[in-house]
PDB file with one MODEL, atoms N, CA, C and O in Angstrom:
MODEL        1
ATOM      1  N   MET A   1      -4.267-154.553-118.419  1.00  0.00           N
ATOM      2  CA  MET A   1      -3.415-153.689-117.947  1.00  0.00           C
ATOM      3  C   MET A   1      -3.126-154.046-116.184  1.00  0.00           C
ATOM      4  O   MET A   1      -3.791-154.398-115.210  1.00  0.00           O
ATOM      5  N   ARG A   2      -1.532-153.658-116.553  1.00  0.00           N
ATOM      6  CA  ARG A   2      -0.810-153.387-116.171  1.00  0.00           C
ATOM      7  C   ARG A   2      -0.965-153.298-114.372  1.00  0.00           C
ATOM      8  O   ARG A   2      -1.860-152.454-114.335  1.00  0.00           O
ATOM      9  N   SER A   3      -0.617-153.683-112.621  1.00  0.00           N
ATOM     10  CA  SER A   3      -0.651-153.272-111.473  1.00  0.00           C
ATOM     11  C   SER A   3       0.633-151.707-111.512  1.00  0.00           C
ATOM     12  O   SER A   3       1.536-151.589-112.340  1.00  0.00           O
ATOM     13  N   ASN A   4       0.370-150.872-110.563  1.00  0.00           N
ATOM     14  CA  ASN A   4       1.165-150.268-110.312  1.00  0.00           C
ATOM     15  C   ASN A   4       2.408-150.868-109.815  1.00  0.00           C
ATOM     16  O   ASN A   4       3.399-150.138-109.842  1.00  0.00           O
ATOM     17  N   LYS A   5       2.547-152.125-109.343  1.00  0.00           N
ATOM     18  CA  LYS A   5       3.833-152.956-108.650  1.00  0.00           C
ATOM     19  C   LYS A   5       4.240-153.178-109.749  1.00  0.00           C
ATOM     20  O   LYS A   5       5.298-152.549-109.757  1.00  0.00           O
ATOM     21  N   SER A   6       4.147-153.606-110.626  1.00  0.00           N
ATOM     22  CA  SER A   6       4.657-154.027-111.229  1.00  0.00           C
ATOM     23  C   SER A   6       6.000-153.464-112.836  1.00  0.00           C
ATOM     24  O   SER A   6       6.800-153.805-113.706  1.00  0.00           O
ATOM     25  N   MET A   7       5.202-152.307-112.073  1.00  0.00           N
ATOM     26  CA  MET A   7       5.760-151.028-112.845  1.00  0.00           C
ATOM     27  C   MET A   7       6.802-150.649-112.148  1.00  0.00           C
ATOM     28  O   MET A   7       6.760-150.601-110.919  1.00  0.00           O
ATOM     29  N   GLN A   8       7.692-150.384-112.734  1.00  0.00           N
ATOM     30  CA  GLN A   8       9.121-149.561-111.988  1.00  0.00           C
ATOM     31  C   GLN A   8       9.499-148.546-113.476  1.00  0.00           C
ATOM     32  O   GLN A   8       9.396-148.790-114.678  1.00  0.00           O
ATOM     33  N   THR A   9      10.008-147.232-112.640  1.00  0.00           N
ATOM     34  CA  THR A   9      10.544-146.670-113.163  1.00  0.00           C
ATOM     35  C   THR A   9      11.635-146.588-113.769  1.00  0.00           C
ATOM     36  O   THR A   9      12.287-147.587-113.465  1.00  0.00           O
ATOM     37  N   PRO A  10      12.316-145.809-114.610  1.00  0.00           N
ATOM     38  CA  PRO A  10      13.559-146.874-114.769  1.00  0.00           C
ATOM     39  C   PRO A  10      14.227-146.411-113.416  1.00  0.00           C
ATOM     40  O   PRO A  10      14.746-147.414-112.927  1.00  0.00           O
ATOM     41  N   VAL A  11      14.416-145.405-112.674  1.00  0.00           N
ATOM     42  CA  VAL A  11      14.903-145.260-111.551  1.00  0.00           C
ATOM     43  C   VAL A  11      15.715-146.438-111.013  1.00  0.00           C
ATOM     44  O   VAL A  11      16.797-146.961-110.747  1.00  0.00           O
ATOM     45  N   ASN A  12      14.023-146.468-111.066  1.00  0.00           N
ATOM     46  CA  ASN A  12      14.032-148.293-109.893  1.00  0.00           C
ATOM     47  C   ASN A  12      14.092-148.998-110.251  1.00  0.00           C
ATOM     48  O   ASN A  12      14.058-149.843-109.357  1.00  0.00           O
ATOM     49  N   LYS A  13      14.250-149.768-111.828  1.00  0.00           N
ATOM     50  CA  LYS A  13      15.309-150.963-112.244  1.00  0.00           C
ATOM     51  C   LYS A  13      16.729-150.298-112.499  1.00  0.00           C
ATOM     52  O   LYS A  13      17.498-150.997-113.158  1.00  0.00           O
ATOM     53  N   LEU A  14      17.148-149.197-112.131  1.00  0.00           N
ATOM     54  CA  LEU A  14      18.331-148.967-112.012  1.00  0.00           C
ATOM     55  C   LEU A  14      19.255-149.287-110.584  1.00  0.00           C
ATOM     56  O   LEU A  14      20.421-149.636-110.399  1.00  0.00           O
ATOM     57  N   LEU A  15      18.430-149.066-109.943  1.00  0.00           N
ATOM     58  CA  LEU A  15      18.573-148.959-108.763  1.00  0.00           C
ATOM     59  C   LEU A  15      18.730-150.727-107.436  1.00  0.00           C
ATOM     60  O   LEU A  15      19.311-151.119-106.424  1.00  0.00           O
ATOM     61  N   LYS A  16      17.588-151.213-108.625  1.00  0.00           N
ATOM     62  CA  LYS A  16      17.695-152.859-108.361  1.00  0.00           C
ATOM     63  C   LYS A  16      18.514-153.194-108.877  1.00  0.00           C
ATOM     64  O   LYS A  16      19.414-153.370-108.056  1.00  0.00           O
ATOM     65  N   ASN A  17      18.954-153.521-110.221  1.00  0.00           N
ATOM     66  CA  ASN A  17      20.257-153.660-111.352  1.00  0.00           C
ATOM     67  C   ASN A  17      21.266-153.294-110.431  1.00  0.00           C
ATOM     68  O   ASN A  17      21.744-154.301-109.908  1.00  0.00           O
ATOM     69  N   HIS A  18      21.657-152.485-110.124  1.00  0.00           N
ATOM     70  CA  HIS A  18      23.204-151.467-109.244  1.00  0.00           C
ATOM     71  C   HIS A  18      22.657-151.675-108.485  1.00  0.00           C
ATOM     72  O   HIS A  18      21.458-151.398-108.456  1.00  0.00           O
ATOM     73  N   GLN A  19      23.495-152.454-107.203  1.00  0.00           N
ATOM     74  CA  GLN A  19      23.014-151.769-105.768  1.00  0.00           C
ATOM     75  C   GLN A  19      24.348-150.816-105.114  1.00  0.00           C
ATOM     76  O   GLN A  19      24.384-150.478-103.931  1.00  0.00           O
ATOM     77  N   ASP A  20      25.477-150.444-106.184  1.00  0.00           N
ATOM     78  CA  ASP A  20      26.253-149.318-105.571  1.00  0.00           C
ATOM     79  C   ASP A  20      25.696-148.227-105.904  1.00  0.00           C
ATOM     80  O   ASP A  20      26.315-147.227-105.540  1.00  0.00           O
ATOM     81  N   LEU A  21      24.532-148.014-106.593  1.00  0.00           N
ATOM     82  CA  LEU A  21      24.032-146.923-107.194  1.00  0.00           C
ATOM     83  C   LEU A  21      23.180-146.094-105.816  1.00  0.00           C
ATOM     84  O   LEU A  21      22.611-146.940-105.127  1.00  0.00           O
ATOM     85  N   THR A  22      23.018-144.916-105.384  1.00  0.00           N
ATOM     86  CA  THR A  22      22.609-144.253-104.955  1.00  0.00           C
ATOM     87  C   THR A  22      21.516-142.957-106.017  1.00  0.00           C
ATOM     88  O   THR A  22      22.021-142.373-106.975  1.00  0.00           O
ATOM     89  N   HIS A  23      19.876-142.699-105.542  1.00  0.00           N
ATOM     90  CA  HIS A  23      19.642-142.074-106.081  1.00  0.00           C
ATOM     91  C   HIS A  23      19.245-140.581-105.258  1.00  0.00           C
ATOM     92  O   HIS A  23      18.932-140.771-104.083  1.00  0.00           O
ATOM     93  N   SER A  24      19.219-139.377-105.635  1.00  0.00           N
ATOM     94  CA  SER A  24      19.485-137.921-104.603  1.00  0.00           C
ATOM     95  C   SER A  24      17.969-137.682-105.676  1.00  0.00           C
ATOM     96  O   SER A  24      17.699-138.254-106.732  1.00  0.00           O
ATOM     97  N   GLU A  25      17.123-136.550-104.869  1.00  0.00           N
ATOM     98  CA  GLU A  25      16.006-136.022-105.658  1.00  0.00           C
ATOM     99  C   GLU A  25      16.086-134.058-104.546  1.00  0.00           C
ATOM    100  O   GLU A  25      16.492-133.644-103.460  1.00  0.00           O
ATOM    101  N   MET A  26      15.348-133.480-105.886  1.00  0.00           N
ATOM    102  CA  MET A  26      15.784-132.264-105.777  1.00  0.00           C
ATOM    103  C   MET A  26      17.004-131.775-105.219  1.00  0.00           C
ATOM    104  O   MET A  26      16.835-130.961-104.312  1.00  0.00           O
ATOM    105  N   MET A  27      18.151-132.039-105.501  1.00  0.00           N
ATOM    106  CA  MET A  27      19.426-131.809-104.902  1.00  0.00           C
ATOM    107  C   MET A  27      20.002-129.893-106.056  1.00  0.00           C
ATOM    108  O   MET A  27      20.285-129.708-107.240  1.00  0.00           O
ATOM    109  N   LYS A  28      19.930-129.170-105.119  1.00  0.00           N
ATOM    110  CA  LYS A  28      20.899-127.858-105.595  1.00  0.00           C
ATOM    111  C   LYS A  28      22.034-127.850-106.208  1.00  0.00           C
ATOM    112  O   LYS A  28      23.145-128.224-105.833  1.00  0.00           O
ATOM    113  N   VAL A  29      21.653-127.363-107.247  1.00  0.00           N
ATOM    114  CA  VAL A  29      23.212-127.441-108.108  1.00  0.00           C
ATOM    115  C   VAL A  29      23.976-125.506-107.702  1.00  0.00           C
ATOM    116  O   VAL A  29      23.508-124.430-108.074  1.00  0.00           O
ATOM    117  N   GLU A  30      24.923-125.709-107.058  1.00  0.00           N
ATOM    118  CA  GLU A  30      25.368-124.724-106.546  1.00  0.00           C
ATOM    119  C   GLU A  30      25.926-123.696-107.860  1.00  0.00           C
ATOM    120  O   GLU A  30      25.464-122.632-108.273  1.00  0.00           O
ATOM    121  N   SER A  31      27.451-124.734-108.438  1.00  0.00           N
ATOM    122  CA  SER A  31      28.169-124.700-110.210  1.00  0.00           C
ATOM    123  C   SER A  31      27.942-125.548-111.136  1.00  0.00           C
ATOM    124  O   SER A  31      26.919-126.218-111.280  1.00  0.00           O
ATOM    125  N   HIS A  32      28.513-125.545-111.529  1.00  0.00           N
ATOM    126  CA  HIS A  32      27.998-126.067-112.802  1.00  0.00           C
ATOM    127  C   HIS A  32      29.047-125.772-114.166  1.00  0.00           C
ATOM    128  O   HIS A  32      28.557-125.132-115.097  1.00  0.00           O
ATOM    129  N   VAL A  33      30.674-126.302-114.290  1.00  0.00           N
ATOM    130  CA  VAL A  33      31.287-126.104-115.286  1.00  0.00           C
ATOM    131  C   VAL A  33      31.831-127.379-116.338  1.00  0.00           C
ATOM    132  O   VAL A  33      32.319-128.430-115.923  1.00  0.00           O
ATOM    133  N   GLN A  34      31.647-127.063-117.646  1.00  0.00           N
ATOM    134  CA  GLN A  34      31.759-127.786-118.704  1.00  0.00           C
ATOM    135  C   GLN A  34      33.258-127.576-119.368  1.00  0.00           C
ATOM    136  O   GLN A  34      33.783-126.509-119.684  1.00  0.00           O
ATOM    137  N   ARG A  35      33.793-128.932-119.486  1.00  0.00           N
ATOM    138  CA  ARG A  35      35.485-128.334-120.485  1.00  0.00           C
ATOM    139  C   ARG A  35      34.935-129.911-121.310  1.00  0.00           C
ATOM    140  O   ARG A  35      34.294-130.931-121.058  1.00  0.00           O
ATOM    141  N   GLU A  36      35.764-129.196-122.529  1.00  0.00           N
ATOM    142  CA  GLU A  36      35.900-130.301-123.201  1.00  0.00           C
ATOM    143  C   GLU A  36      37.258-130.972-123.190  1.00  0.00           C
ATOM    144  O   GLU A  36      38.116-130.403-122.515  1.00  0.00           O
ATOM    145  N   SER A  37      37.736-132.523-124.072  1.00  0.00           N
ATOM    146  CA  SER A  37      37.688-133.676-123.595  1.00  0.00           C
ATOM    147  C   SER A  37      38.096-134.245-124.957  1.00  0.00           C
ATOM    148  O   SER A  37      37.438-135.202-125.365  1.00  0.00           O
ATOM    149  N   GLY A  38      38.735-133.947-125.438  1.00  0.00           N
ATOM    150  CA  GLY A  38      38.517-134.923-126.770  1.00  0.00           C
ATOM    151  C   GLY A  38      37.154-134.732-127.982  1.00  0.00           C
ATOM    152  O   GLY A  38      36.935-133.743-128.682  1.00  0.00           O
ATOM    153  N   GLU A  39      36.639-135.596-127.948  1.00  0.00           N
ATOM    154  CA  GLU A  39      35.273-135.716-128.073  1.00  0.00           C
ATOM    155  C   GLU A  39      34.442-135.391-127.308  1.00  0.00           C
ATOM    156  O   GLU A  39      33.486-134.772-127.775  1.00  0.00           O
ATOM    157  N   TRP A  40      34.479-135.736-125.536  1.00  0.00           N
ATOM    158  CA  TRP A  40      33.356-135.068-125.177  1.00  0.00           C
ATOM    159  C   TRP A  40      33.536-133.601-124.114  1.00  0.00           C
ATOM    160  O   TRP A  40      34.357-132.704-123.925  1.00  0.00           O
ATOM    161  N   PHE A  41      32.275-134.015-123.631  1.00  0.00           N
ATOM    162  CA  PHE A  41      31.968-132.247-122.273  1.00  0.00           C
ATOM    163  C   PHE A  41      32.103-133.174-120.904  1.00  0.00           C
ATOM    164  O   PHE A  41      31.286-134.008-120.513  1.00  0.00           O
ATOM    165  N   ILE A  42      33.413-132.785-120.256  1.00  0.00           N
ATOM    166  CA  ILE A  42      33.196-133.095-118.371  1.00  0.00           C
ATOM    167  C   ILE A  42      32.625-132.567-118.055  1.00  0.00           C
ATOM    168  O   ILE A  42      32.886-131.364-118.076  1.00  0.00           O
ATOM    169  N   ASN A  43      31.325-133.047-117.480  1.00  0.00           N
ATOM    170  CA  ASN A  43      30.259-131.869-117.280  1.00  0.00           C
ATOM    171  C   ASN A  43      30.642-131.942-114.961  1.00  0.00           C
ATOM    172  O   ASN A  43      30.368-132.705-114.034  1.00  0.00           O
ATOM    173  N   THR A  44      31.179-130.972-115.106  1.00  0.00           N
ATOM    174  CA  THR A  44      31.468-131.149-113.222  1.00  0.00           C
ATOM    175  C   THR A  44      30.329-130.031-112.239  1.00  0.00           C
ATOM    176  O   THR A  44      30.325-128.814-112.053  1.00  0.00           O
ATOM    177  N   LEU A  45      29.501-131.085-111.807  1.00  0.00           N
ATOM    178  CA  LEU A  45      28.579-130.338-110.585  1.00  0.00           C
ATOM    179  C   LEU A  45      28.999-130.336-108.925  1.00  0.00           C
ATOM    180  O   LEU A  45      29.937-130.873-108.337  1.00  0.00           O
ATOM    181  N   MET A  46      28.283-129.795-108.621  1.00  0.00           N
ATOM    182  CA  MET A  46      28.944-129.088-106.887  1.00  0.00           C
ATOM    183  C   MET A  46      27.429-128.840-106.320  1.00  0.00           C
ATOM    184  O   MET A  46      26.879-127.792-106.660  1.00  0.00           O
ATOM    185  N   ILE A  47      26.605-129.916-105.322  1.00  0.00           N
ATOM    186  CA  ILE A  47      25.750-129.420-104.918  1.00  0.00           C
ATOM    187  C   ILE A  47      25.379-128.975-103.189  1.00  0.00           C
ATOM    188  O   ILE A  47      26.090-129.065-102.188  1.00  0.00           O
ATOM    189  N   GLU A  48      24.602-128.700-103.284  1.00  0.00           N
ATOM    190  CA  GLU A  48      24.100-127.177-102.169  1.00  0.00           C
ATOM    191  C   GLU A  48      24.491-127.998-101.163  1.00  0.00           C
ATOM    192  O   GLU A  48      23.859-129.049-101.277  1.00  0.00           O
ATOM    193  N   GLY A  49      25.279-128.033-100.165  1.00  0.00           N
ATOM    194  CA  GLY A  49      25.485-128.922 -99.104  1.00  0.00           C
ATOM    195  C   GLY A  49      26.334-130.551 -98.676  1.00  0.00           C
ATOM    196  O   GLY A  49      26.567-131.187 -97.648  1.00  0.00           O
ATOM    197  N   VAL A  50      26.572-130.693-100.083  1.00  0.00           N
ATOM    198  CA  VAL A  50      28.071-131.171-100.544  1.00  0.00           C
ATOM    199  C   VAL A  50      28.987-131.810-100.821  1.00  0.00           C
ATOM    200  O   VAL A  50      29.207-132.284-101.936  1.00  0.00           O
ATOM    201  N   ASP A  51      29.583-131.910 -99.962  1.00  0.00           N
ATOM    202  CA  ASP A  51      31.534-131.529-100.313  1.00  0.00           C
ATOM    203  C   ASP A  51      32.484-132.183-101.889  1.00  0.00           C
ATOM    204  O   ASP A  51      33.622-131.895-102.260  1.00  0.00           O
ATOM    205  N   VAL A  52      31.440-133.146-102.533  1.00  0.00           N
ATOM    206  CA  VAL A  52      32.117-134.179-103.431  1.00  0.00           C
ATOM    207  C   VAL A  52      31.593-133.355-104.886  1.00  0.00           C
ATOM    208  O   VAL A  52      30.579-132.658-104.902  1.00  0.00           O
ATOM    209  N   ALA A  53      32.117-133.486-105.598  1.00  0.00           N
ATOM    210  CA  ALA A  53      32.204-132.766-107.076  1.00  0.00           C
ATOM    211  C   ALA A  53      31.235-134.181-107.601  1.00  0.00           C
ATOM    212  O   ALA A  53      31.465-135.390-107.551  1.00  0.00           O
ATOM    213  N   PHE A  54      30.308-133.541-108.007  1.00  0.00           N
ATOM    214  CA  PHE A  54      29.794-134.871-109.245  1.00  0.00           C
ATOM    215  C   PHE A  54      29.982-135.131-110.693  1.00  0.00           C
ATOM    216  O   PHE A  54      29.659-134.227-111.463  1.00  0.00           O
ATOM    217  N   LYS A  55      30.391-136.083-111.107  1.00  0.00           N
ATOM    218  CA  LYS A  55      30.739-135.066-113.327  1.00  0.00           C
ATOM    219  C   LYS A  55      29.390-136.714-113.881  1.00  0.00           C
ATOM    220  O   LYS A  55      28.634-137.547-113.382  1.00  0.00           O
ATOM    221  N   TYR A  56      29.830-136.318-114.958  1.00  0.00           N
ATOM    222  CA  TYR A  56      29.247-136.753-116.222  1.00  0.00           C
ATOM    223  C   TYR A  56      29.742-135.965-117.487  1.00  0.00           C
ATOM    224  O   TYR A  56      29.865-134.744-117.582  1.00  0.00           O
ATOM    225  N   LYS A  57      30.093-137.261-118.776  1.00  0.00           N
ATOM    226  CA  LYS A  57      30.144-136.968-120.020  1.00  0.00           C
ATOM    227  C   LYS A  57      29.364-136.754-120.897  1.00  0.00           C
ATOM    228  O   LYS A  57      28.435-137.561-120.839  1.00  0.00           O
ATOM    229  N   ARG A  58      29.241-135.806-121.982  1.00  0.00           N
ATOM    230  CA  ARG A  58      28.149-136.117-122.500  1.00  0.00           C
ATOM    231  C   ARG A  58      28.810-135.210-123.852  1.00  0.00           C
ATOM    232  O   ARG A  58      29.427-134.148-123.768  1.00  0.00           O
ATOM    233  N   LYS A  59      28.381-136.190-125.448  1.00  0.00           N
ATOM    234  CA  LYS A  59      28.945-135.917-126.484  1.00  0.00           C
ATOM    235  C   LYS A  59      28.489-134.113-126.444  1.00  0.00           C
ATOM    236  O   LYS A  59      29.558-133.566-126.715  1.00  0.00           O
ATOM    237  N   LYS A  60      27.693-133.277-126.289  1.00  0.00           N
ATOM    238  CA  LYS A  60      27.944-132.365-126.905  1.00  0.00           C
ATOM    239  C   LYS A  60      27.136-131.458-125.117  1.00  0.00           C
ATOM    240  O   LYS A  60      26.471-131.843-124.156  1.00  0.00           O
ATOM    241  N   ARG A  61      27.829-130.010-125.642  1.00  0.00           N
ATOM    242  CA  ARG A  61      27.494-129.309-124.547  1.00  0.00           C
ATOM    243  C   ARG A  61      26.248-129.060-124.061  1.00  0.00           C
ATOM    244  O   ARG A  61      25.269-128.946-124.798  1.00  0.00           O
ATOM    245  N   TYR A  62      26.206-128.956-122.726  1.00  0.00           N
ATOM    246  CA  TYR A  62      24.482-129.149-121.517  1.00  0.00           C
ATOM    247  C   TYR A  62      24.758-128.231-121.248  1.00  0.00           C
ATOM    248  O   TYR A  62      25.854-127.677-121.156  1.00  0.00           O
ATOM    249  N   LYS A  63      22.835-127.654-120.921  1.00  0.00           N
ATOM    250  CA  LYS A  63      22.695-126.639-120.354  1.00  0.00           C
ATOM    251  C   LYS A  63      22.954-125.947-119.144  1.00  0.00           C
ATOM    252  O   LYS A  63      22.615-126.603-118.159  1.00  0.00           O
ATOM    253  N   ASN A  64      23.392-124.956-118.921  1.00  0.00           N
ATOM    254  CA  ASN A  64      23.842-124.732-117.548  1.00  0.00           C
ATOM    255  C   ASN A  64      22.876-125.219-116.422  1.00  0.00           C
ATOM    256  O   ASN A  64      21.657-125.350-116.536  1.00  0.00           O
ATOM    257  N   LEU A  65      23.484-125.415-115.536  1.00  0.00           N
ATOM    258  CA  LEU A  65      21.839-126.575-114.346  1.00  0.00           C
ATOM    259  C   LEU A  65      22.257-125.095-112.846  1.00  0.00           C
ATOM    260  O   LEU A  65      21.482-125.156-111.892  1.00  0.00           O
ATOM    261  N   LYS A  66      22.989-124.352-112.791  1.00  0.00           N
ATOM    262  CA  LYS A  66      23.368-123.394-112.154  1.00  0.00           C
ATOM    263  C   LYS A  66      21.941-122.906-111.557  1.00  0.00           C
ATOM    264  O   LYS A  66      20.982-122.337-112.079  1.00  0.00           O
ATOM    265  N   GLY A  67      22.341-123.610-109.560  1.00  0.00           N
ATOM    266  CA  GLY A  67      20.373-122.619-109.339  1.00  0.00           C
ATOM    267  C   GLY A  67      19.653-124.078-109.532  1.00  0.00           C
ATOM    268  O   GLY A  67      19.292-124.749-108.565  1.00  0.00           O
ATOM    269  N   GLN A  68      19.537-124.364-110.475  1.00  0.00           N
ATOM    270  CA  GLN A  68      18.121-126.124-110.725  1.00  0.00           C
ATOM    271  C   GLN A  68      18.674-126.598-110.097  1.00  0.00           C
ATOM    272  O   GLN A  68      19.867-126.507-109.808  1.00  0.00           O
ATOM    273  N   ARG A  69      17.407-127.575-109.559  1.00  0.00           N
ATOM    274  CA  ARG A  69      17.303-128.408-108.565  1.00  0.00           C
ATOM    275  C   ARG A  69      17.453-129.455-109.634  1.00  0.00           C
ATOM    276  O   ARG A  69      16.697-129.386-110.603  1.00  0.00           O
ATOM    277  N   VAL A  70      18.186-130.245-109.576  1.00  0.00           N
ATOM    278  CA  VAL A  70      18.225-132.102-110.163  1.00  0.00           C
ATOM    279  C   VAL A  70      17.616-132.889-109.254  1.00  0.00           C
ATOM    280  O   VAL A  70      17.453-132.611-108.065  1.00  0.00           O
ATOM    281  N   ASN A  71      17.199-134.110-109.947  1.00  0.00           N
ATOM    282  CA  ASN A  71      17.297-135.937-109.826  1.00  0.00           C
ATOM    283  C   ASN A  71      18.733-136.766-110.235  1.00  0.00           C
ATOM    284  O   ASN A  71      19.035-137.185-111.352  1.00  0.00           O
ATOM    285  N   LEU A  72      19.315-136.840-109.300  1.00  0.00           N
ATOM    286  CA  LEU A  72      20.586-137.318-109.566  1.00  0.00           C
ATOM    287  C   LEU A  72      20.756-139.402-109.213  1.00  0.00           C
ATOM    288  O   LEU A  72      20.007-140.247-108.722  1.00  0.00           O
ATOM    289  N   THR A  73      21.719-139.408-109.621  1.00  0.00           N
ATOM    290  CA  THR A  73      21.526-140.865-109.830  1.00  0.00           C
ATOM    291  C   THR A  73      23.117-140.929-110.096  1.00  0.00           C
ATOM    292  O   THR A  73      23.758-140.347-110.971  1.00  0.00           O
ATOM    293  N   TYR A  74      23.659-141.988-108.875  1.00  0.00           N
ATOM    294  CA  TYR A  74      25.189-141.809-108.982  1.00  0.00           C
ATOM    295  C   TYR A  74      25.579-142.836-108.366  1.00  0.00           C
ATOM    296  O   TYR A  74      24.832-143.658-107.835  1.00  0.00           O
ATOM    297  N   TYR A  75      27.548-142.889-108.404  1.00  0.00           N
ATOM    298  CA  TYR A  75      27.841-143.589-107.565  1.00  0.00           C
ATOM    299  C   TYR A  75      28.969-142.814-107.353  1.00  0.00           C
ATOM    300  O   TYR A  75      29.257-141.803-107.993  1.00  0.00           O
ATOM    301  N   SER A  76      29.755-143.424-106.225  1.00  0.00           N
ATOM    302  CA  SER A  76      31.364-142.947-105.696  1.00  0.00           C
ATOM    303  C   SER A  76      32.247-143.102-106.306  1.00  0.00           C
ATOM    304  O   SER A  76      32.119-144.306-106.529  1.00  0.00           O
ATOM    305  N   GLY A  77      33.054-142.838-106.761  1.00  0.00           N
ATOM    306  CA  GLY A  77      34.229-143.137-107.524  1.00  0.00           C
ATOM    307  C   GLY A  77      35.445-142.289-106.866  1.00  0.00           C
ATOM    308  O   GLY A  77      35.366-141.372-106.048  1.00  0.00           O
ATOM    309  N   GLU A  78      36.391-142.764-107.356  1.00  0.00           N
ATOM    310  CA  GLU A  78      37.609-141.967-106.465  1.00  0.00           C
ATOM    311  C   GLU A  78      38.603-141.115-108.437  1.00  0.00           C
ATOM    312  O   GLU A  78      38.679-141.781-109.469  1.00  0.00           O
ATOM    313  N   GLU A  79      38.987-140.069-108.333  1.00  0.00           N
ATOM    314  CA  GLU A  79      40.239-139.759-108.807  1.00  0.00           C
ATOM    315  C   GLU A  79      41.325-139.378-108.848  1.00  0.00           C
ATOM    316  O   GLU A  79      41.447-138.546-107.949  1.00  0.00           O
ATOM    317  N   ASP A  80      42.468-139.529-109.523  1.00  0.00           N
ATOM    318  CA  ASP A  80      43.665-139.208-109.718  1.00  0.00           C
ATOM    319  C   ASP A  80      44.694-137.898-109.592  1.00  0.00           C
ATOM    320  O   ASP A  80      45.444-138.097-110.547  1.00  0.00           O
ATOM    321  N   VAL A  81      45.014-137.034-109.138  1.00  0.00           N
ATOM    322  CA  VAL A  81      44.485-135.604-108.929  1.00  0.00           C
ATOM    323  C   VAL A  81      46.222-135.024-108.462  1.00  0.00           C
ATOM    324  O   VAL A  81      46.582-134.908-107.291  1.00  0.00           O
ATOM    325  N   ALA A  82      47.089-134.729-109.646  1.00  0.00           N
ATOM    326  CA  ALA A  82      48.347-134.824-108.749  1.00  0.00           C
ATOM    327  C   ALA A  82      48.809-135.340-107.819  1.00  0.00           C
ATOM    328  O   ALA A  82      49.365-134.750-106.894  1.00  0.00           O
ATOM    329  N   GLY A  83      48.593-136.944-107.959  1.00  0.00           N
ATOM    330  CA  GLY A  83      48.959-137.817-107.073  1.00  0.00           C
ATOM    331  C   GLY A  83      48.299-138.105-105.793  1.00  0.00           C
ATOM    332  O   GLY A  83      48.762-138.783-104.875  1.00  0.00           O
ATOM    333  N   LEU A  84      46.793-137.316-105.856  1.00  0.00           N
ATOM    334  CA  LEU A  84      45.656-137.685-104.879  1.00  0.00           C
ATOM    335  C   LEU A  84      44.701-137.923-104.739  1.00  0.00           C
ATOM    336  O   LEU A  84      43.849-137.306-105.379  1.00  0.00           O
ATOM    337  N   LYS A  85      44.387-138.777-103.979  1.00  0.00           N
ATOM    338  CA  LYS A  85      43.190-139.230-104.448  1.00  0.00           C
ATOM    339  C   LYS A  85      41.836-138.713-104.003  1.00  0.00           C
ATOM    340  O   LYS A  85      41.466-138.574-102.837  1.00  0.00           O
ATOM    341  N   ILE A  86      40.987-138.384-105.376  1.00  0.00           N
ATOM    342  CA  ILE A  86      40.243-137.499-104.659  1.00  0.00           C
ATOM    343  C   ILE A  86      38.568-138.104-104.622  1.00  0.00           C
ATOM    344  O   ILE A  86      38.177-138.392-105.754  1.00  0.00           O
ATOM    345  N   GLU A  87      37.841-138.270-103.843  1.00  0.00           N
ATOM    346  CA  GLU A  87      36.586-138.810-104.044  1.00  0.00           C
ATOM    347  C   GLU A  87      35.793-138.675-105.141  1.00  0.00           C
ATOM    348  O   GLU A  87      36.254-139.641-105.749  1.00  0.00           O
ATOM    349  N   VAL A  88      34.764-138.135-106.052  1.00  0.00           N
ATOM    350  CA  VAL A  88      33.810-138.006-106.747  1.00  0.00           C
ATOM    351  C   VAL A  88      32.392-139.079-107.109  1.00  0.00           C
ATOM    352  O   VAL A  88      32.434-140.298-106.947  1.00  0.00           O
ATOM    353  N   MET A  89      31.604-138.586-107.442  1.00  0.00           N
ATOM    354  CA  MET A  89      30.381-139.436-107.665  1.00  0.00           C
ATOM    355  C   MET A  89      30.229-139.390-109.088  1.00  0.00           C
ATOM    356  O   MET A  89      30.518-138.510-109.899  1.00  0.00           O
ATOM    357  N   LYS A  90      29.846-140.230-109.187  1.00  0.00           N
ATOM    358  CA  LYS A  90      30.041-140.404-111.014  1.00  0.00           C
ATOM    359  C   LYS A  90      28.396-140.540-111.283  1.00  0.00           C
ATOM    360  O   LYS A  90      27.668-141.390-110.771  1.00  0.00           O
ATOM    361  N   VAL A  91      27.951-139.369-112.318  1.00  0.00           N
ATOM    362  CA  VAL A  91      26.414-139.212-112.478  1.00  0.00           C
ATOM    363  C   VAL A  91      25.721-140.187-113.438  1.00  0.00           C
ATOM    364  O   VAL A  91      25.611-139.630-114.530  1.00  0.00           O
ATOM    365  N   VAL A  92      25.220-141.408-113.453  1.00  0.00           N
ATOM    366  CA  VAL A  92      24.861-142.287-114.487  1.00  0.00           C
ATOM    367  C   VAL A  92      23.108-141.480-114.836  1.00  0.00           C
ATOM    368  O   VAL A  92      22.201-141.964-115.514  1.00  0.00           O
ATOM    369  N   ARG A  93      23.125-140.367-114.215  1.00  0.00           N
ATOM    370  CA  ARG A  93      21.059-140.155-114.664  1.00  0.00           C
ATOM    371  C   ARG A  93      21.271-138.811-114.486  1.00  0.00           C
ATOM    372  O   ARG A  93      21.627-138.291-113.428  1.00  0.00           O
ATOM    373  N   ILE A  94      21.172-138.556-114.957  1.00  0.00           N
ATOM    374  CA  ILE A  94      20.468-136.589-114.157  1.00  0.00           C
ATOM    375  C   ILE A  94      19.280-136.048-115.217  1.00  0.00           C
ATOM    376  O   ILE A  94      19.228-136.332-116.414  1.00  0.00           O
ATOM    377  N   LYS A  95      18.601-135.434-114.683  1.00  0.00           N
ATOM    378  CA  LYS A  95      16.618-134.772-114.961  1.00  0.00           C
ATOM    379  C   LYS A  95      16.992-133.811-113.676  1.00  0.00           C
ATOM    380  O   LYS A  95      17.555-133.824-112.582  1.00  0.00           O
ATOM    381  N   VAL A  96      16.190-132.869-114.701  1.00  0.00           N
ATOM    382  CA  VAL A  96      15.611-131.275-113.785  1.00  0.00           C
ATOM    383  C   VAL A  96      14.755-131.370-113.272  1.00  0.00           C
ATOM    384  O   VAL A  96      13.772-131.272-114.006  1.00  0.00           O
ATOM    385  N   SER A  97      14.438-131.607-111.785  1.00  0.00           N
ATOM    386  CA  SER A  97      13.515-132.080-111.581  1.00  0.00           C
ATOM    387  C   SER A  97      13.040-130.800-111.642  1.00  0.00           C
ATOM    388  O   SER A  97      11.842-130.577-111.468  1.00  0.00           O
TER     389      SER A  97
ENDMDL
END
């Protein structure tokens, strides 16, 4: 039987291997928009109290998360929109709390 110290959650493994990642829990989703882009659905979340969009891609349409509390693992990035650099958070893991 393993001790609890040697067992790591998937989030802890990600954070240990990728120092640039941030993990936040119980974040309330204010808005969730999905748009099709080729074979992918681009999902954009706006989180309560945060002025930056959180984005992730899925092959299939994802359930609407508006009003839900979610745990997010993400890193900071930039997108070029109409010649302007805009900060976005790129989600690598999302889970409904």
